[in-house]
C-alpha positions in Angstrom: 125.5 99.2 119.6 123.3 101.8 118.8 122.0 102.2 115.3 120.4 105.3 114.4 118.2 105.6 111.2 118.7 109.2 110.3 118.8 109.9 106.4 116.5 108.6 103.6 117.6 109.5 99.8 114.5 110.7 97.9 115.0 110.3 94.3 113.8 113.7 92.4 114.4 115.2 88.9 114.5 118.8 89.8 116.4 119.5 93.2 115.2 122.9 93.3 111.2 122.0 92.8 112.0 119.2 95.5 113.3 121.6 97.9 110.6 124.3 97.7 107.9 121.4 97.9 109.5 120.0 101.1 110.5 123.3 103.0 107.5 125.6 101.9 104.5 123.2 101.3 105.5 120.2 103.5 107.1 122.4 106.2 110.5 120.5 106.6 113.2 122.2 107.8 116.1 122.8 105.3 119.4 122.0 107.2 121.7 122.4 104.4 122.1 122.8 100.5 125.9 122.2 99.3 127.6 122.0 96.2 130.9 120.0 97.2 132.1 120.2 93.6 130.5 121.7 90.3 128.7 117.9 89.5 127.5 117.5 93.2 124.5 118.9 95.2 123.2 118.0 98.6 119.9 119.2 100.1 119.2 117.9 103.3 115.9 118.4 105.3 114.2 117.5 108.4 110.4 117.1 109.2 109.7 119.2 112.3 110.3 117.0 115.5 112.0 114.2 113.8 115.6 112.7 114.2 115.3 111.4 110.4 116.0 113.7 107.6 115.6 113.2 103.7 118.4 113.9 101.1 118.4 115.2 97.7 121.3 114.9 95.7 122.6 114.9 92.4 126.0 113.4 91.2 126.2 110.8 93.8 126.3 107.5 92.0 125.8 105.5 95.2 122.1 107.2 95.6 121.2 107.0 92.1 117.5 105.7 92.1 114.7 106.7 89.5 113.0 109.9 90.5 109.4 109.0 92.2 110.3 105.3 93.0 110.1 105.9 96.5 107.1 104.5 98.4 105.4 104.7 101.6 107.6 106.8 103.6 105.3 107.5 107.0 105.1 110.7 108.9 103.8 110.1 112.5 101.6 112.7 113.7 99.5 113.1 116.7 96.0 114.6 115.0 96.0 113.3 111.4 92.8 115.7 110.7 94.9 118.6 111.9 98.1 117.6 110.2 96.0 117.1 106.7 94.2 120.4 107.1 97.2 121.9 107.3 99.2 120.4 104.4 96.2 120.7 102.0 96.3 124.5 103.2 99.9 124.8 101.9 98.6 123.1 98.5 99.7 119.6 99.2 97.3 117.2 97.4 96.0 115.1 100.0 94.2 111.9 100.0 91.4 111.1 102.4 91.8 110.0 106.0 91.1 106.1 105.9 90.2 104.4 109.3 92.2 100.7 109.4 90.6 100.2 112.8 92.0 100.0 116.1 92.8 103.6 116.0 95.1 103.6 113.0 94.6 106.6 110.6 96.3 107.0 107.5 96.1 109.9 104.7 98.5 110.0 101.7 100.3 112.3 99.4 102.9 112.3 96.9 105.8 115.0 95.8 106.2 116.3 92.8 108.0 113.1 91.1 105.5 111.0 92.4 107.3 109.4 95.7 104.8 108.6 98.2 104.1 109.7 101.9 101.9 108.6 104.4 100.6 110.8 107.5 99.9 108.1 110.3 98.1 108.6 113.5 98.8 105.6 115.9 96.8 105.1 119.1 98.5 105.9 122.2 101.3 108.1 121.0 
């Protein structure tokens, strides 16, 4: 049995602000922005090269979480220095690169609501 992890809800207060941040600053691809009813909105974005997307939503009680409560989502990159520089150049407030040894490098950022993300460079990838 295959199980594919493909969608992560990201809790935000302002979908338009978050959509702009993820699409224009972080560089995620906007897959869709739909309003299946007057009280429901679903925005799905995918990091370039990823099979897993994020969803920003309103009006879906099953996805209700406190805005900014998501921690430590990882984006694995081939060159953390290049990725960090590119994101910082687009206005993403990046933390410093941390070397945890064994070739594991990390650099963090957060979205406008405080959800945290980590760039990760892994040896051998």
